[in-house]
N, CA, C and O atoms as a Tripos MOL2 file, in Angstrom:
@<TRIPOS>MOLECULE
protein
  248   247    62     0     0
PROTEIN
NO_CHARGES

@<TRIPOS>ATOM
      1 N          96.5760  103.2120   88.0620 N.3       1 MET1
      2 CA         97.5950  102.5280   87.2650 C.3       1 MET1
      3 C          97.7850  103.2410   85.9330 C.2       1 MET1
      4 O          96.8420  103.7990   85.3720 O.2       1 MET1
      5 N          99.0030  103.2140   85.4400 N.am      2 ASN2
      6 CA         99.2220  103.7700   84.1210 C.3       2 ASN2
      7 C          99.9980  102.7820   83.2740 C.2       2 ASN2
      8 O         100.6030  101.8460   83.7960 O.2       2 ASN2
      9 N          99.9810  102.9900   81.9820 N.am      3 ALA3
     10 CA        100.5840  102.0310   81.0470 C.3       3 ALA3
     11 C         102.0870  101.9020   81.2460 C.2       3 ALA3
     12 O         102.6500  100.8300   81.0240 O.2       3 ALA3
     13 N         102.7470  102.9850   81.6640 N.am      4 ALA4
     14 CA        104.1990  102.9490   81.8370 C.3       4 ALA4
     15 C         104.6040  102.0000   82.9590 C.2       4 ALA4
     16 O         105.5670  101.2470   82.8160 O.2       4 ALA4
     17 N         103.8880  102.0300   84.0580 N.am      5 THR5
     18 CA        104.2610  101.1550   85.1740 C.3       5 THR5
     19 C         103.7310   99.7450   84.9800 C.2       5 THR5
     20 O         104.3230   98.7980   85.4990 O.2       5 THR5
     21 N         102.6380   99.5740   84.2510 N.am      6 ASP6
     22 CA        102.0840   98.2460   84.0310 C.3       6 ASP6
     23 C         102.9980   97.3880   83.1640 C.2       6 ASP6
     24 O         103.0570   96.1740   83.3560 O.2       6 ASP6
     25 N         103.7070   97.9890   82.2190 N.am      7 SER7
     26 CA        104.5250   97.2160   81.3030 C.3       7 SER7
     27 C         105.9960   97.1820   81.7050 C.2       7 SER7
     28 O         106.7860   96.4890   81.0640 O.2       7 SER7
     29 N         106.3820   97.9110   82.7490 N.am      8 ALA8
     30 CA        107.7780   97.9320   83.1650 C.3       8 ALA8
     31 C         108.1640   96.5760   83.7590 C.2       8 ALA8
     32 O         107.3970   95.9800   84.5150 O.2       8 ALA8
     33 N         109.3580   96.0970   83.4100 N.am      9 PRO9
     34 CA        109.7750   94.8130   83.9610 C.3       9 PRO9
     35 C         110.0330   94.9310   85.4550 C.2       9 PRO9
     36 O         110.4580   95.9800   85.9380 O.2       9 PRO9
     37 N         109.7770   93.8690   86.1700 N.am     10 THR10
     38 CA        110.0790   93.8550   87.5910 C.3      10 THR10
     39 C         111.3900   93.1160   87.7970 C.2      10 THR10
     40 O         111.7270   92.2010   87.0450 O.2      10 THR10
     41 N         112.1150   93.5150   88.8100 N.am     11 LEU11
     42 CA        113.3800   92.8800   89.1140 C.3      11 LEU11
     43 C         113.1980   91.9680   90.3100 C.2      11 LEU11
     44 O         112.6480   92.3790   91.3320 O.2      11 LEU11
     45 N         113.6450   90.7590   90.1920 N.am     12 ALA12
     46 CA        113.6070   89.8060   91.2930 C.3      12 ALA12
     47 C         115.0420   89.5280   91.7140 C.2      12 ALA12
     48 O         115.9530   89.5350   90.8870 O.2      12 ALA12
     49 N         115.2320   89.2900   92.9760 N.am     13 THR13
     50 CA        116.5720   88.9710   93.4570 C.3      13 THR13
     51 C         116.5600   87.6210   94.1440 C.2      13 THR13
     52 O         115.5530   87.2040   94.7160 O.2      13 THR13
     53 N         117.6770   86.9550   94.0800 N.am     14 VAL14
     54 CA        117.8540   85.6890   94.7790 C.3      14 VAL14
     55 C         118.8530   85.9520   95.8940 C.2      14 VAL14
     56 O         119.9910   86.3400   95.6300 O.2      14 VAL14
     57 N         118.4350   85.7430   97.1420 N.am     15 PRO15
     58 CA        119.3700   86.0200   98.2370 C.3      15 PRO15
     59 C         120.5580   85.0630   98.2090 C.2      15 PRO15
     60 O         120.4090   83.8690   97.9460 O.2      15 PRO15
     61 N         121.7230   85.6030   98.4810 N.am     16 VAL16
     62 CA        122.9400   84.8000   98.5110 C.3      16 VAL16
     63 C         123.6000   85.0420   99.8640 C.2      16 VAL16
     64 O         123.9790   86.1670  100.1900 O.2      16 VAL16
     65 N         123.7320   83.9800  100.6420 N.am     17 ALA17
     66 CA        124.3870   84.1020  101.9430 C.3      17 ALA17
     67 C         125.8880   84.3120  101.7330 C.2      17 ALA17
     68 O         126.4750   83.8090  100.7760 O.2      17 ALA17
     69 N         126.4830   85.0570  102.6410 N.am     18 ALA18
     70 CA        127.9260   85.2620  102.5610 C.3      18 ALA18
     71 C         128.6250   83.9190  102.7780 C.2      18 ALA18
     72 O         128.3660   83.2330  103.7670 O.2      18 ALA18
     73 N         129.5030   83.5500  101.8610 N.am     19 PRO19
     74 CA        130.1970   82.2670  102.0120 C.3      19 PRO19
     75 C         131.2680   82.3500  103.0940 C.2      19 PRO19
     76 O         131.7080   83.4380  103.4640 O.2      19 PRO19
     77 N         131.6770   81.2010  103.5900 N.am     20 PRO20
     78 CA        132.8010   81.1990  104.5330 C.3      20 PRO20
     79 C         134.0400   81.7760  103.8510 C.2      20 PRO20
     80 O         134.1520   81.7210  102.6260 O.2      20 PRO20
     81 N         134.9620   82.3230  104.6230 N.am     21 PRO21
     82 CA        136.1860   82.8780  104.0240 C.3      21 PRO21
     83 C         136.8950   81.8410  103.1480 C.2      21 PRO21
     84 O         137.0500   80.6820  103.5330 O.2      21 PRO21
     85 N         137.3200   82.2830  101.9660 N.am     22 GLY22
     86 CA        138.0470   81.4080  101.0610 C.3      22 GLY22
     87 C         137.1700   80.5870  100.1350 C.2      22 GLY22
     88 O         137.6890   79.8460   99.3000 O.2      22 GLY22
     89 N         135.8430   80.7010  100.2600 N.am     23 GLN23
     90 CA        134.9390   79.9550   99.3780 C.3      23 GLN23
     91 C         134.1310   80.9140   98.5130 C.2      23 GLN23
     92 O         133.8600   82.0480   98.9070 O.2      23 GLN23
     93 N         133.7550   80.4460   97.3360 N.am     24 LEU24
     94 CA        132.9360   81.2390   96.4260 C.3      24 LEU24
     95 C         131.4650   81.1210   96.8080 C.2      24 LEU24
     96 O         131.0600   80.1080   97.3780 O.2      24 LEU24
     97 N         130.6470   82.1500   96.5030 N.am     25 PRO25
     98 CA        129.2040   82.0390   96.7570 C.3      25 PRO25
     99 C         128.6080   80.9010   95.9270 C.2      25 PRO25
    100 O         129.0820   80.6080   94.8290 O.2      25 PRO25
    101 N         127.5690   80.2670   96.4610 N.am     26 LEU26
    102 CA        126.8810   79.1790   95.7630 C.3      26 LEU26
    103 C         125.4160   79.5560   95.6100 C.2      26 LEU26
    104 O         124.7400   79.8710   96.5890 O.2      26 LEU26
    105 N         124.9290   79.5210   94.3650 N.am     27 ILE27
    106 CA        123.5130   79.7710   94.0830 C.3      27 ILE27
    107 C         122.9410   78.4780   93.5230 C.2      27 ILE27
    108 O         123.4370   77.9630   92.5210 O.2      27 ILE27
    109 N         121.9140   77.9540   94.1550 N.am     28 VAL28
    110 CA        121.2840   76.7100   93.7210 C.3      28 VAL28
    111 C         120.3540   77.0450   92.5550 C.2      28 VAL28
    112 O         119.4850   77.9090   92.6770 O.2      28 VAL28
    113 N         120.5390   76.3600   91.4280 N.am     29 SER29
    114 CA        119.7640   76.6800   90.2280 C.3      29 SER29
    115 C         118.2600   76.5380   90.4440 C.2      29 SER29
    116 O         117.4860   77.2470   89.8000 O.2      29 SER29
    117 N         117.8270   75.6510   91.3220 N.am     30 ALA30
    118 CA        116.3930   75.4960   91.6010 C.3      30 ALA30
    119 C         115.7900   76.8010   92.1140 C.2      30 ALA30
    120 O         114.6220   77.0900   91.8530 O.2      30 ALA30
    121 N         116.5790   77.5890   92.8390 N.am     31 GLU31
    122 CA        116.0990   78.8940   93.3130 C.3      31 GLU31
    123 C         115.9380   79.8700   92.1430 C.2      31 GLU31
    124 O         114.9970   80.6630   92.1220 O.2      31 GLU31
    125 N         116.8420   79.8150   91.1840 N.am     32 LEU32
    126 CA        116.7470   80.7040   90.0240 C.3      32 LEU32
    127 C         115.5440   80.3670   89.1480 C.2      32 LEU32
    128 O         114.8820   81.2590   88.6170 O.2      32 LEU32
    129 N         115.2690   79.0720   89.0020 N.am     33 PHE33
    130 CA        114.2360   78.6210   88.0750 C.3      33 PHE33
    131 C         112.9390   78.2310   88.7670 C.2      33 PHE33
    132 O         112.1680   77.4460   88.2140 O.2      33 PHE33
    133 N         112.6760   78.7520   89.9530 N.am     34 ARG34
    134 CA        111.4510   78.3790   90.6810 C.3      34 ARG34
    135 C         110.1850   78.8860   90.0000 C.2      34 ARG34
    136 O         109.1000   78.3760   90.2800 O.2      34 ARG34
    137 N         110.2890   79.8770   89.1120 N.am     35 GLN35
    138 CA        109.1000   80.4100   88.4310 C.3      35 GLN35
    139 C         109.0400   80.0240   86.9630 C.2      35 GLN35
    140 O         108.1570   80.5000   86.2480 O.2      35 GLN35
    141 N         109.9360   79.1900   86.4930 N.am     36 GLY36
    142 CA        109.9090   78.7970   85.0890 C.3      36 GLY36
    143 C         111.2650   78.2890   84.6470 C.2      36 GLY36
    144 O         112.1500   78.0540   85.4700 O.2      36 GLY36
    145 N         111.4260   78.1190   83.3410 N.am     37 THR37
    146 CA        112.6700   77.5670   82.8120 C.3      37 THR37
    147 C         113.5470   78.6150   82.1380 C.2      37 THR37
    148 O         114.6040   78.2760   81.6060 O.2      37 THR37
    149 N         113.1350   79.8730   82.1490 N.am     38 THR38
    150 CA        113.9060   80.9270   81.5090 C.3      38 THR38
    151 C         113.9360   82.1380   82.4180 C.2      38 THR38
    152 O         112.9350   82.4830   83.0470 O.2      38 THR38
    153 N         115.1060   82.7900   82.4830 N.am     39 LEU39
    154 CA        115.2040   84.0350   83.2280 C.3      39 LEU39
    155 C         116.1330   84.9850   82.4970 C.2      39 LEU39
    156 O         116.9230   84.5710   81.6490 O.2      39 LEU39
    157 N         116.0310   86.2560   82.8310 N.am     40 ARG40
    158 CA        116.8740   87.2690   82.2020 C.3      40 ARG40
    159 C         117.8790   87.7780   83.2190 C.2      40 ARG40
    160 O         117.5750   87.9040   84.4060 O.2      40 ARG40
    161 N         119.0890   88.0720   82.7350 N.am     41 ILE41
    162 CA        120.1630   88.5780   83.5730 C.3      41 ILE41
    163 C         120.6470   89.8960   82.9740 C.2      41 ILE41
    164 O         121.0030   89.9530   81.7970 O.2      41 ILE41
    165 N         120.6600   90.9480   83.7790 N.am     42 ALA42
    166 CA        121.1940   92.2410   83.3470 C.3      42 ALA42
    167 C         122.6580   92.3060   83.7790 C.2      42 ALA42
    168 O         122.9810   92.0900   84.9480 O.2      42 ALA42
    169 N         123.5480   92.6090   82.8120 N.am     43 HIS43
    170 CA        124.9770   92.6920   83.0900 C.3      43 HIS43
    171 C         125.6030   93.7480   82.2000 C.2      43 HIS43
    172 O         125.5430   93.6470   80.9750 O.2      43 HIS43
    173 N         126.1970   94.7500   82.8010 N.am     44 SER44
    174 CA        126.9050   95.8190   82.0660 C.3      44 SER44
    175 C         126.0530   96.4270   80.9580 C.2      44 SER44
    176 O         126.5410   96.6580   79.8520 O.2      44 SER44
    177 N         124.7880   96.6860   81.2530 N.am     45 GLY45
    178 CA        123.9100   97.3210   80.2820 C.3      45 GLY45
    179 C         123.3400   96.3930   79.2240 C.2      45 GLY45
    180 O         122.5990   96.8420   78.3490 O.2      45 GLY45
    181 N         123.6670   95.1240   79.2840 N.am     46 GLN46
    182 CA        123.1610   94.1410   78.3320 C.3      46 GLN46
    183 C         122.2030   93.1910   79.0500 C.2      46 GLN46
    184 O         122.3140   92.9750   80.2560 O.2      46 GLN46
    185 N         121.2640   92.6300   78.2930 N.am     47 ILE47
    186 CA        120.3330   91.6450   78.8350 C.3      47 ILE47
    187 C         120.6620   90.2860   78.2350 C.2      47 ILE47
    188 O         120.7470   90.1390   77.0160 O.2      47 ILE47
    189 N         120.8440   89.3050   79.0930 N.am     48 TYR48
    190 CA        121.1270   87.9390   78.6830 C.3      48 TYR48
    191 C         119.9630   87.0530   79.1070 C.2      48 TYR48
    192 O         119.2090   87.4010   80.0160 O.2      48 TYR48
    193 N         119.8200   85.9260   78.4570 N.am     49 GLN49
    194 CA        118.7610   84.9850   78.7890 C.3      49 GLN49
    195 C         119.4140   83.6610   79.2050 C.2      49 GLN49
    196 O         120.2420   83.1100   78.4800 O.2      49 GLN49
    197 N         119.0260   83.1660   80.3790 N.am     50 LEU50
    198 CA        119.5100   81.8840   80.8630 C.3      50 LEU50
    199 C         118.3410   80.9110   80.8260 C.2      50 LEU50
    200 O         117.2860   81.1640   81.4090 O.2      50 LEU50
    201 N         118.5420   79.7960   80.1310 N.am     51 ARG51
    202 CA        117.4550   78.8360   79.9290 C.3      51 ARG51
    203 C         117.8570   77.4630   80.4270 C.2      51 ARG51
    204 O         118.9930   77.0270   80.2360 O.2      51 ARG51
    205 N         116.9130   76.7840   81.0690 N.am     52 LEU52
    206 CA        117.0860   75.4100   81.5130 C.3      52 LEU52
    207 C         116.4000   74.5150   80.4880 C.2      52 LEU52
    208 O         115.1970   74.6400   80.2580 O.2      52 LEU52
    209 N         117.1580   73.6170   79.8740 N.am     53 THR53
    210 CA        116.6120   72.7650   78.8080 C.3      53 THR53
    211 C         115.9370   71.5220   79.3720 C.2      53 THR53
    212 O         116.0350   71.2290   80.5640 O.2      53 THR53
    213 N         115.2510   70.8000   78.4960 N.am     54 ARG54
    214 CA        114.6250   69.5310   78.8930 C.3      54 ARG54
    215 C         115.6600   68.5050   79.3230 C.2      54 ARG54
    216 O         115.3580   67.5980   80.0990 O.2      54 ARG54
    217 N         116.8840   68.6490   78.8190 N.am     55 GLU55
    218 CA        117.9740   67.7380   79.1880 C.3      55 GLU55
    219 C         118.6730   68.1940   80.4650 C.2      55 GLU55
    220 O         119.7120   67.6480   80.8370 O.2      55 GLU55
    221 N         118.0980   69.2010   81.1400 N.am     56 ASN56
    222 CA        118.6130   69.7430   82.3990 C.3      56 ASN56
    223 C         119.9660   70.4360   82.2250 C.2      56 ASN56
    224 O         120.8040   70.4030   83.1260 O.2      56 ASN56
    225 N         120.1760   71.0610   81.0720 N.am     57 ARG57
    226 CA        121.3920   71.8300   80.7970 C.3      57 ARG57
    227 C         121.0520   73.2970   80.8170 C.2      57 ARG57
    228 O         119.8970   73.6810   80.6380 O.2      57 ARG57
    229 N         122.0680   74.1230   81.0360 N.am     58 LEU58
    230 CA        121.9020   75.5670   81.0460 C.3      58 LEU58
    231 C         122.4480   76.1660   79.7570 C.2      58 LEU58
    232 O         123.5320   75.7970   79.3050 O.2      58 LEU58
    233 N         121.6940   77.0910   79.1670 N.am     59 ILE59
    234 CA        122.1340   77.7980   77.9670 C.3      59 ILE59
    235 C         122.0090   79.2920   78.2370 C.2      59 ILE59
    236 O         120.9360   79.7780   78.5950 O.2      59 ILE59
    237 N         123.1110   80.0180   78.0650 N.am     60 LEU60
    238 CA        123.1430   81.4710   78.2360 C.3      60 LEU60
    239 C         123.2830   82.1070   76.8710 C.2      60 LEU60
    240 O         124.2260   81.8100   76.1380 O.2      60 LEU60
    241 N         122.3350   82.9950   76.5170 N.am     61 THR61
    242 CA        122.3890   83.6890   75.2260 C.3      61 THR61
    243 C         122.2330   85.1760   75.4350 C.2      61 THR61
    244 O         121.6960   85.6150   76.4510 O.2      61 THR61
    245 N         122.6990   85.9480   74.4820 N.am     62 LYS62
    246 CA        122.6110   87.4060   74.5220 C.3      62 LYS62
    247 C         121.3800   87.8500   73.7880 C.2      62 LYS62
    248 O         121.1120   89.0480   73.6990 O.2      62 LYS62
@<TRIPOS>BOND
     1     1     2 1
     2     2     3 1
     3     3     4 2
     4     3     5 am
     5     5     6 1
     6     6     7 1
     7     7     8 2
     8     7     9 am
     9     9    10 1
    10    10    11 1
    11    11    12 2
    12    11    13 am
    13    13    14 1
    14    14    15 1
    15    15    16 2
    16    15    17 am
    17    17    18 1
    18    18    19 1
    19    19    20 2
    20    19    21 am
    21    21    22 1
    22    22    23 1
    23    23    24 2
    24    23    25 am
    25    25    26 1
    26    26    27 1
    27    27    28 2
    28    27    29 am
    29    29    30 1
    30    30    31 1
    31    31    32 2
    32    31    33 am
    33    33    34 1
    34    34    35 1
    35    35    36 2
    36    35    37 am
    37    37    38 1
    38    38    39 1
    39    39    40 2
    40    39    41 am
    41    41    42 1
    42    42    43 1
    43    43    44 2
    44    43    45 am
    45    45    46 1
    46    46    47 1
    47    47    48 2
    48    47    49 am
    49    49    50 1
    50    50    51 1
    51    51    52 2
    52    51    53 am
    53    53    54 1
    54    54    55 1
    55    55    56 2
    56    55    57 am
    57    57    58 1
    58    58    59 1
    59    59    60 2
    60    59    61 am
    61    61    62 1
    62    62    63 1
    63    63    64 2
    64    63    65 am
    65    65    66 1
    66    66    67 1
    67    67    68 2
    68    67    69 am
    69    69    70 1
    70    70    71 1
    71    71    72 2
    72    71    73 am
    73    73    74 1
    74    74    75 1
    75    75    76 2
    76    75    77 am
    77    77    78 1
    78    78    79 1
    79    79    80 2
    80    79    81 am
    81    81    82 1
    82    82    83 1
    83    83    84 2
    84    83    85 am
    85    85    86 1
    86    86    87 1
    87    87    88 2
    88    87    89 am
    89    89    90 1
    90    90    91 1
    91    91    92 2
    92    91    93 am
    93    93    94 1
    94    94    95 1
    95    95    96 2
    96    95    97 am
    97    97    98 1
    98    98    99 1
    99    99   100 2
   100    99   101 am
   101   101   102 1
   102   102   103 1
   103   103   104 2
   104   103   105 am
   105   105   106 1
   106   106   107 1
   107   107   108 2
   108   107   109 am
   109   109   110 1
   110   110   111 1
   111   111   112 2
   112   111   113 am
   113   113   114 1
   114   114   115 1
   115   115   116 2
   116   115   117 am
   117   117   118 1
   118   118   119 1
   119   119   120 2
   120   119   121 am
   121   121   122 1
   122   122   123 1
   123   123   124 2
   124   123   125 am
   125   125   126 1
   126   126   127 1
   127   127   128 2
   128   127   129 am
   129   129   130 1
   130   130   131 1
   131   131   132 2
   132   131   133 am
   133   133   134 1
   134   134   135 1
   135   135   136 2
   136   135   137 am
   137   137   138 1
   138   138   139 1
   139   139   140 2
   140   139   141 am
   141   141   142 1
   142   142   143 1
   143   143   144 2
   144   143   145 am
   145   145   146 1
   146   146   147 1
   147   147   148 2
   148   147   149 am
   149   149   150 1
   150   150   151 1
   151   151   152 2
   152   151   153 am
   153   153   154 1
   154   154   155 1
   155   155   156 2
   156   155   157 am
   157   157   158 1
   158   158   159 1
   159   159   160 2
   160   159   161 am
   161   161   162 1
   162   162   163 1
   163   163   164 2
   164   163   165 am
   165   165   166 1
   166   166   167 1
   167   167   168 2
   168   167   169 am
   169   169   170 1
   170   170   171 1
   171   171   172 2
   172   171   173 am
   173   173   174 1
   174   174   175 1
   175   175   176 2
   176   175   177 am
   177   177   178 1
   178   178   179 1
   179   179   180 2
   180   179   181 am
   181   181   182 1
   182   182   183 1
   183   183   184 2
   184   183   185 am
   185   185   186 1
   186   186   187 1
   187   187   188 2
   188   187   189 am
   189   189   190 1
   190   190   191 1
   191   191   192 2
   192   191   193 am
   193   193   194 1
   194   194   195 1
   195   195   196 2
   196   195   197 am
   197   197   198 1
   198   198   199 1
   199   199   200 2
   200   199   201 am
   201   201   202 1
   202   202   203 1
   203   203   204 2
   204   203   205 am
   205   205   206 1
   206   206   207 1
   207   207   208 2
   208   207   209 am
   209   209   210 1
   210   210   211 1
   211   211   212 2
   212   211   213 am
   213   213   214 1
   214   214   215 1
   215   215   216 2
   216   215   217 am
   217   217   218 1
   218   218   219 1
   219   219   220 2
   220   219   221 am
   221   221   222 1
   222   222   223 1
   223   223   224 2
   224   223   225 am
   225   225   226 1
   226   226   227 1
   227   227   228 2
   228   227   229 am
   229   229   230 1
   230   230   231 1
   231   231   232 2
   232   231   233 am
   233   233   234 1
   234   234   235 1
   235   235   236 2
   236   235   237 am
   237   237   238 1
   238   238   239 1
   239   239   240 2
   240   239   241 am
   241   241   242 1
   242   242   243 1
   243   243   244 2
   244   243   245 am
   245   245   246 1
   246   246   247 1
   247   247   248 2
@<TRIPOS>SUBSTRUCTURE
     1 MET1         2 RESIDUE 1 A MET
     2 ASN2         6 RESIDUE 1 A ASN
     3 ALA3        10 RESIDUE 1 A ALA
     4 ALA4        14 RESIDUE 1 A ALA
     5 THR5        18 RESIDUE 1 A THR
     6 ASP6        22 RESIDUE 1 A ASP
     7 SER7        26 RESIDUE 1 A SER
     8 ALA8        30 RESIDUE 1 A ALA
     9 PRO9        34 RESIDUE 1 A PRO
    10 THR10       38 RESIDUE 1 A THR
    11 LEU11       42 RESIDUE 1 A LEU
    12 ALA12       46 RESIDUE 1 A ALA
    13 THR13       50 RESIDUE 1 A THR
    14 VAL14       54 RESIDUE 1 A VAL
    15 PRO15       58 RESIDUE 1 A PRO
    16 VAL16       62 RESIDUE 1 A VAL
    17 ALA17       66 RESIDUE 1 A ALA
    18 ALA18       70 RESIDUE 1 A ALA
    19 PRO19       74 RESIDUE 1 A PRO
    20 PRO20       78 RESIDUE 1 A PRO
    21 PRO21       82 RESIDUE 1 A PRO
    22 GLY22       86 RESIDUE 1 A GLY
    23 GLN23       90 RESIDUE 1 A GLN
    24 LEU24       94 RESIDUE 1 A LEU
    25 PRO25       98 RESIDUE 1 A PRO
    26 LEU26      102 RESIDUE 1 A LEU
    27 ILE27      106 RESIDUE 1 A ILE
    28 VAL28      110 RESIDUE 1 A VAL
    29 SER29      114 RESIDUE 1 A SER
    30 ALA30      118 RESIDUE 1 A ALA
    31 GLU31      122 RESIDUE 1 A GLU
    32 LEU32      126 RESIDUE 1 A LEU
    33 PHE33      130 RESIDUE 1 A PHE
    34 ARG34      134 RESIDUE 1 A ARG
    35 GLN35      138 RESIDUE 1 A GLN
    36 GLY36      142 RESIDUE 1 A GLY
    37 THR37      146 RESIDUE 1 A THR
    38 THR38      150 RESIDUE 1 A THR
    39 LEU39      154 RESIDUE 1 A LEU
    40 ARG40      158 RESIDUE 1 A ARG
    41 ILE41      162 RESIDUE 1 A ILE
    42 ALA42      166 RESIDUE 1 A ALA
    43 HIS43      170 RESIDUE 1 A HIS
    44 SER44      174 RESIDUE 1 A SER
    45 GLY45      178 RESIDUE 1 A GLY
    46 GLN46      182 RESIDUE 1 A GLN
    47 ILE47      186 RESIDUE 1 A ILE
    48 TYR48      190 RESIDUE 1 A TYR
    49 GLN49      194 RESIDUE 1 A GLN
    50 LEU50      198 RESIDUE 1 A LEU
    51 ARG51      202 RESIDUE 1 A ARG
    52 LEU52      206 RESIDUE 1 A LEU
    53 THR53      210 RESIDUE 1 A THR
    54 ARG54      214 RESIDUE 1 A ARG
    55 GLU55      218 RESIDUE 1 A GLU
    56 ASN56      222 RESIDUE 1 A ASN
    57 ARG57      226 RESIDUE 1 A ARG
    58 LEU58      230 RESIDUE 1 A LEU
    59 ILE59      234 RESIDUE 1 A ILE
    60 LEU60      238 RESIDUE 1 A LEU
    61 THR61      242 RESIDUE 1 A THR
    62 LYS62      246 RESIDUE 1 A LYS
């Protein structure tokens, strides 16, 4: 093991089934938050944080 690989972030994916024609994909939030109440989203070179609050609301921050 080396320090570079030990500290590198790991990427997790949530499988999304192909929706029926004419419908949008649906991701159940319980699948996203199965390991905690906060996750990171990489989009266009930026990292965002999605958090589930105690009031069961979602907050997305940069």
